[in-house]
C-alpha positions as CSV (number, residue, x, y, z in Angstrom):
1,M,45.6,1.6,-9.8
2,P,42.8,3.0,-7.6
3,S,39.4,1.4,-8.0
4,T,37.6,4.7,-8.0
5,R,38.5,8.4,-7.9
6,Y,37.5,11.2,-5.6
7,T,37.6,15.0,-5.8
8,E,39.0,17.3,-3.1
9,T,37.6,20.5,-1.7
10,R,39.3,22.5,1.0
11,Y,37.6,24.1,4.0
12,G,39.5,26.4,6.4
13,G,43.1,26.0,6.9
14,G,43.4,22.2,7.3
15,V,40.2,20.4,6.3
16,T,39.9,18.6,3.0
17,V,36.7,16.8,2.0
18,M,37.4,13.9,-0.4
19,V,34.1,13.7,-2.3
20,G,33.4,10.1,-3.3
21,A,32.3,8.9,-6.7
22,E,28.7,9.8,-7.7
23,R,28.7,12.6,-5.1
24,G,29.2,10.1,-2.3
25,T,26.0,8.2,-3.1
26,Y,26.1,4.7,-1.6
27,P,28.1,2.4,-2.0
28,Y,30.4,5.4,-2.0
29,A,30.8,8.1,0.7
30,N,32.6,11.3,1.5
31,S,35.8,11.1,3.5
32,V,37.6,13.9,5.4
33,L,41.4,14.6,5.7
34,V,42.5,16.8,8.6
35,R,46.1,18.2,8.7
36,G,47.7,19.5,11.8
37,T,51.3,20.6,12.4
38,A,52.2,17.3,14.1
39,E,49.8,14.7,12.5
40,T,47.3,14.1,9.8
41,L,44.0,12.3,10.4
42,V,41.5,10.7,8.0
43,I,37.8,10.2,8.8
44,D,35.8,7.4,7.1
45,P,38.1,6.1,4.4
46,S,35.5,5.1,1.8
47,L,35.4,3.0,-1.3
48,S,36.6,5.8,-3.5
49,L,39.9,5.9,-1.6
50,V,40.8,2.2,-2.2
51,G,44.2,2.2,-3.9
52,A,44.4,6.0,-3.7
53,A,44.2,6.7,0.0
54,P,46.2,9.7,1.1
55,P,48.8,9.2,3.9
56,A,47.5,9.6,7.5
57,D,48.8,9.0,11.0
58,V,45.4,8.3,12.6
59,V,42.1,7.0,11.2
60,L,38.7,7.8,12.8
61,V,35.5,5.9,11.9
62,S,32.1,7.6,12.3
63,H,30.3,4.2,12.6
64,A,30.6,0.6,11.6
65,H,29.0,0.5,8.2
66,E,30.8,-0.8,5.1
67,D,30.6,2.3,3.0
68,H,32.6,4.2,5.7
69,I,35.4,1.8,6.1
70,A,36.0,0.2,2.7
71,A,39.6,1.7,2.5
72,L,40.7,0.8,6.0
73,G,42.9,-1.9,4.4
74,D,45.0,0.9,2.9
75,Y,46.0,2.1,6.3
76,E,48.3,0.6,8.9
77,A,47.8,3.7,11.1
78,P,45.8,3.3,14.4
79,V,42.1,3.0,13.9
80,H,39.6,4.5,16.4
81,V,35.8,4.2,16.6
82,H,33.2,4.8,19.4
83,V,33.2,2.0,22.0
84,Q,29.6,1.0,21.1
85,D,30.6,0.3,17.4
86,L,34.1,-1.1,18.3
87,A,33.2,-4.8,18.1
88,A,31.8,-4.4,14.6
89,V,35.0,-2.7,13.3
90,R,37.1,-5.4,15.0
91,S,35.1,-8.2,13.5
92,L,33.3,-8.5,10.2
93,A,31.1,-11.2,11.6
94,T,29.9,-8.9,14.4
95,M,29.1,-6.2,11.8
96,V,27.0,-8.5,9.8
97,E,25.1,-9.7,12.9
98,G,24.2,-6.0,13.5
99,Y,22.3,-6.0,10.2
100,G,19.9,-8.7,11.6
101,L,19.7,-10.7,8.4
102,P,18.4,-14.3,8.0
103,P,21.3,-16.8,8.0
104,E,21.4,-17.5,4.3
105,A,21.5,-13.7,3.6
106,A,24.1,-13.1,6.3
107,E,26.5,-15.5,4.6
108,H,26.0,-13.9,1.2
109,T,26.4,-10.4,2.7
110,T,29.7,-11.4,4.4
111,L,31.1,-12.5,1.1
112,M,29.9,-9.3,-0.6
113,L,31.5,-7.1,2.0
114,R,34.8,-8.9,1.6
115,D,34.8,-8.8,-2.2
116,R,33.1,-5.5,-3.0
117,F,34.1,-3.4,0.0
118,H,37.5,-5.1,0.8
119,L,36.5,-5.5,4.5
120,Q,38.6,-7.4,6.9
121,D,38.8,-7.7,10.6
122,R,40.6,-4.9,12.5
123,P,41.1,-6.5,15.9
124,E,43.6,-3.8,16.9
125,A,41.1,-1.0,16.6
126,T,40.5,1.0,19.8
127,G,37.5,2.8,21.2
128,F,36.8,6.4,22.0
129,E,33.9,8.1,23.8
130,D,31.9,11.3,23.5
131,G,34.2,14.3,24.0
132,T,37.5,12.6,23.2
133,V,39.9,15.1,21.6
134,F,42.5,14.2,19.0
135,D,45.2,16.9,19.0
136,L,47.0,17.1,15.7
137,G,49.1,20.2,16.5
138,G,47.3,23.5,16.0
139,R,44.1,21.7,15.1
140,T,41.8,19.4,17.1
141,V,39.2,16.9,16.3
142,T,36.5,16.4,19.0
143,V,34.2,13.4,19.1
144,V,30.4,14.3,19.1
145,H,28.4,11.1,19.9
146,L,25.3,11.1,17.7
147,P,23.7,7.7,18.2
148,G,20.6,6.4,16.4
149,H,21.8,5.3,13.0
150,T,24.0,2.9,15.0
151,A,24.6,2.9,18.7
152,G,28.1,4.3,18.2
153,H,27.5,6.7,15.4
154,C,29.5,9.9,15.8
155,G,30.3,13.3,14.3
156,F,33.5,15.2,14.6
157,L,34.1,18.9,15.3
158,I,37.3,20.2,13.7
159,E,38.7,23.4,15.2
160,P,39.7,26.1,14.6
161,D,38.1,25.6,11.2
162,G,34.6,25.3,12.5
163,F,33.8,22.1,10.5
164,L,31.3,19.6,11.9
165,F,31.2,16.2,10.1
166,V,27.8,14.7,10.8
167,A,28.3,11.5,8.8
168,D,25.0,9.7,8.2
169,I,22.8,12.5,9.5
170,D,23.2,13.1,5.8
171,L,20.2,15.3,5.0
172,T,19.1,13.2,2.0
173,S,15.5,12.9,0.9
174,F,15.7,9.2,1.9
175,G,15.5,10.4,5.5
176,P,16.9,9.1,8.8
177,S,17.9,5.4,8.8
178,Y,17.4,3.5,12.0
179,G,16.8,-0.1,10.9
180,D,19.8,-2.0,12.2
181,V,19.5,-4.2,15.3
182,G,21.3,-1.6,17.4
183,S,19.6,1.5,15.9
184,S,17.2,3.8,17.8
185,L,14.6,6.2,16.5
186,T,14.5,8.2,19.7
187,D,18.3,8.4,19.8
188,F,18.3,9.6,16.2
189,E,15.9,12.4,17.1
190,A,18.0,13.4,20.1
191,S,21.2,13.4,17.9
192,M,19.6,15.7,15.4
193,R,18.7,18.1,18.2
194,R,22.3,17.9,19.4
195,C,23.6,18.9,16.0
196,R,21.6,22.1,16.2
197,D,23.5,23.0,19.4
198,V,26.9,22.8,17.8
199,D,28.0,26.1,16.3
200,A,30.0,25.5,13.2
201,R,30.7,27.3,9.9
202,W,30.5,24.1,7.8
203,Y,28.5,20.9,8.2
204,G,29.8,18.0,6.3
205,T,27.7,15.0,5.4
206,A,28.8,11.6,4.3
207,H,26.6,11.3,1.2
208,Q,25.0,13.3,-1.6
209,K,24.3,16.6,0.1
210,G,28.0,17.3,0.7
211,V,29.0,20.3,2.8
212,I,26.4,22.9,4.0
213,E,27.6,26.3,5.0
214,G,26.1,28.2,7.9
215,A,24.0,27.1,10.8
216,A,20.8,28.6,9.4
217,E,21.0,26.6,6.2
218,F,22.0,23.5,8.0
219,S,19.0,23.8,10.4
220,E,16.6,24.3,7.5
221,R,17.8,21.2,5.8
222,L,17.8,19.2,9.0
223,D,14.1,20.2,9.4
224,A,13.3,18.6,6.1
225,F,15.4,15.5,6.9
226,A,13.6,15.1,10.2
227,D,10.2,15.6,8.5
228,V,10.6,12.2,6.9
229,M,10.1,10.7,10.3
230,T,6.8,12.6,10.6
231,T,5.7,11.4,7.2
232,R,6.4,7.8,8.2
233,D,4.2,8.3,11.3
234,E,1.4,9.7,9.2
235,T,1.7,6.9,6.6
236,L,1.6,4.3,9.4
237,L,-1.4,5.9,11.1
238,A,-3.4,6.0,7.9
239,F,-2.6,2.4,7.2
240,L,-3.7,1.5,10.8
241,S,-7.3,2.7,10.1
242,E,-7.9,-1.1,10.5
243,P,-5.9,-3.5,12.6
244,R,-2.5,-4.6,11.1
245,T,0.4,-6.7,12.1
246,V,4.1,-5.7,11.9
247,D,4.5,-7.9,8.9
248,E,1.7,-6.2,7.1
249,I,3.1,-2.8,7.9
250,A,6.5,-4.0,6.7
251,R,5.0,-5.1,3.4
252,R,3.3,-1.7,3.0
253,R,6.8,-0.2,3.5
254,L,7.7,2.9,5.5
255,V,11.3,3.1,4.3
256,Y,12.0,1.7,0.8
257,R,10.1,2.2,-2.4
258,P,8.3,-0.8,-3.9
259,H,11.0,-1.5,-6.5
260,V,13.8,-1.8,-4.1
261,E,14.8,-5.4,-3.4
262,G,17.3,-7.2,-1.3
263,P,17.6,-9.4,1.8
264,H,17.9,-6.3,4.0
265,V,14.6,-4.7,3.0
266,M,12.1,-6.7,5.1
267,P,14.3,-6.8,8.3
268,V,14.8,-3.0,8.1
269,E,11.1,-2.5,7.4
270,R,10.0,-4.6,10.3
271,R,12.3,-3.0,12.8
272,T,11.4,0.5,11.6
273,A,7.7,-0.3,11.8
274,A,8.1,-1.7,15.4
275,R,10.0,1.5,16.5
276,H,7.3,3.8,15.1
277,L,4.6,1.7,16.7
278,D,6.4,1.9,20.0
279,R,6.6,5.7,19.8
280,L,3.0,6.2,18.6
281,A,1.7,3.8,21.3
282,G,3.6,5.8,23.9
283,A,1.9,9.0,22.7
284,G,-1.5,7.3,22.8
285,R,-2.0,7.3,19.1
286,V,-1.8,3.5,18.5
287,A,-3.0,0.6,20.6
288,A,-2.9,-3.2,20.4
289,V,-6.4,-4.5,19.6
290,E,-5.2,-8.1,20.1
291,P,-1.7,-9.6,20.5
292,G,0.4,-8.7,17.5
293,R,-2.3,-6.5,15.8
294,F,-2.4,-2.7,16.1
295,R,-4.8,0.1,15.2
296,A,-4.7,3.9,15.3
297,T,-6.7,5.3,18.2
């Protein structure tokens, strides 16, 4: 019996979005099935597919996070992911290292990922690069490298349907997430700009916002998503009216609301704070007043 159910919505001639439980809200996510005349491909087999995964000849992974690969164990088909996220798909231990957790939390997280997300090592997974094309017969899937969330985070352009899957550039009110060890704020900004340059009919996200139709609507929602970064800058600058350390900024929180708890919260807050400090310092809006303490200029 499947652990969770998903619903299917068709786009174009061969793209089916499998909407995860709770509209794809974490720990769930939306997956995509692409049918060609020769092969069928699945993108991001999520938790909702466990025990109910549709057949596929090829599996693509947008990035190495647990909510995007929970149903990998349902597939014996070849698994492909960007080369910069390949080690984390091949090895659960490497994936956990990328979260940058303290040792005791890392051990607990590893057990949780095995038990709740059914994760296991996939040492046979292989890497692709930006622009790699998977030809399914009458339908192609082209890799669009969109780093920032992770170093290897990718979208996929499906033609001739005109469907761009943008994964965790997900347009949610939470905003862009770049708190892993290998994340990058500046890369995330560049990836959002790149998305605007891809002409598509539909833009599919991995979480609650689902599928957006039309470049104009997508661009408007992307603006609101990107504005969360600006809000974090403004919050930080206001807090830096007097000198603060990174730990003080982390406790103030730029990312998570005060009620959110977990071993990941402070590591993510510290890395996010440091990345905003670096960017604001580069723009001359923040300066170190002494080692480890910063103030708005």
